[in-house]
C-alpha positions, -999 to +999 in steps of 0.1 A: -682-313+647-652-335+651-632-346+620-615-380+623-588-383+596-562-409+586-540-417+557-535-391+530-555-359+534-550-339+503-567-308+488-605-314+491-598-336+522-584-305+538-615-284+529-638-310+545-619-314+578-611-276+581-649-269+582-651-289+614-647-275+649-620-300+660-597-324+641-584-357+655-558-374+634-543-409+632-505-410+638-500-420+601-518-390+585-502-369+559-516-334+549-508-317+516-523-295+489-509-303+455-533-283+433-507-256+427-480-280+416-503-304+397-531-283+384-517-248+383-543-235+407-539-210+436-555-234+460-588-252+466-622-235+468-622-233+507-589-214+511-581-217+549-544-225+544-530-193+559-552-197+590-545-234+594-508-235+585-497-199+591-488-176+561-453-188+554-459-225+559-490-221+536-469-205+509-442-233+512-467-261+511-487-246+482-457-237+461-440-271+466-468-296+470-449-310+500-466-324+530-467-323+568-474-351+592-498-352+622-471-341+647-464-309+627-501-303+622-505-305+660-476-281+666-493-256+642-526-260+661-544-275+631-550-309+648-563-313+684-554-349+691-533-377+676-540-413+682-526-446+668-546-457+637-560-488+655-574-467+683-585-437+663-623-444+661-626-453+698-604-424+710-622-399+688-655-410+701-642-408+736-630-372+729-663-362+714-683-376+743-661-356+767-670-324+748-707-334+745-709-336+783-707-298+785-740-279+786-752-273+751-754-235+756-718-234+769-706-253+738-726-231+714-713-198+730-677-211+731-679-220+694-696-188+684-671-167+704-642-183+686-659-182+652-668-145+656-632-137+667-618-155+636-643-137+614-633-103+629-597-112+620-608-114+584-614-151+579-648-148+562-636-120+539-604-140+531-625-170+521-646-149+498-617-131+481-597-163+477-627-181+461-628-152+436-591-157+429-597-194+425-624-189+399-602-163+381-574-189+381-598-214+364-609-187+339-573-179+330-565-215+322-598-220+302-591-189+282-555-198+272-561-235+264-576-243+230-596-271+246-608-248+274-592-270+301-598-250+334-564-259+350-527-259+343-514-286+320-479-301+317-471-278+288-478-249+311-452-261+336-473-281+360-467-317+367-491-342+351-512-352+381-514-387+368-477-393+369-464-367+393-439-376+419-453-388+453-461-362+478-430-359+501-426-344+536-415-308+538-381-305+555-368-275+574-332-283+565-335-290+528-346-273+496-361-305+483-386-327+501-374-358+517-371-388+495-392-419+503 
């Protein structure tokens, strides 16, 4: 499968695209996961962040809610190709057709080899254990809130997601994200 993404790809959008074999991004795409800073959660249900961003970048992005652009995602190996927004659909299809020209058995064995390697590095177990932590995080919030809300609220120290500051790019030379 080839994911084609553009615009803002946040939280659940990350989960959907990370489940694909390859990711093609528009040059204007922005990737972020704000569930920690806006909902007090340890991440989304499909927690592939350390595998996709690397452990330290995953911690930074989850703890700050900051974003990365398509070029950074490409440098990290998360994105395969970057095309201008206007050419995205055509170029993604061209890329997919190139891959589809391989013999089916070759494609299946390449994908299975990579998937088994990642699973042997602990990916499957990490997904399972992180989902358990995600559900424990929900249970914690539901237990401490009188109304049983399953996520952090502003009175808990999380930003109100309805009025939170815009997602800003993470900067290597600054404590705070870049201002718009």
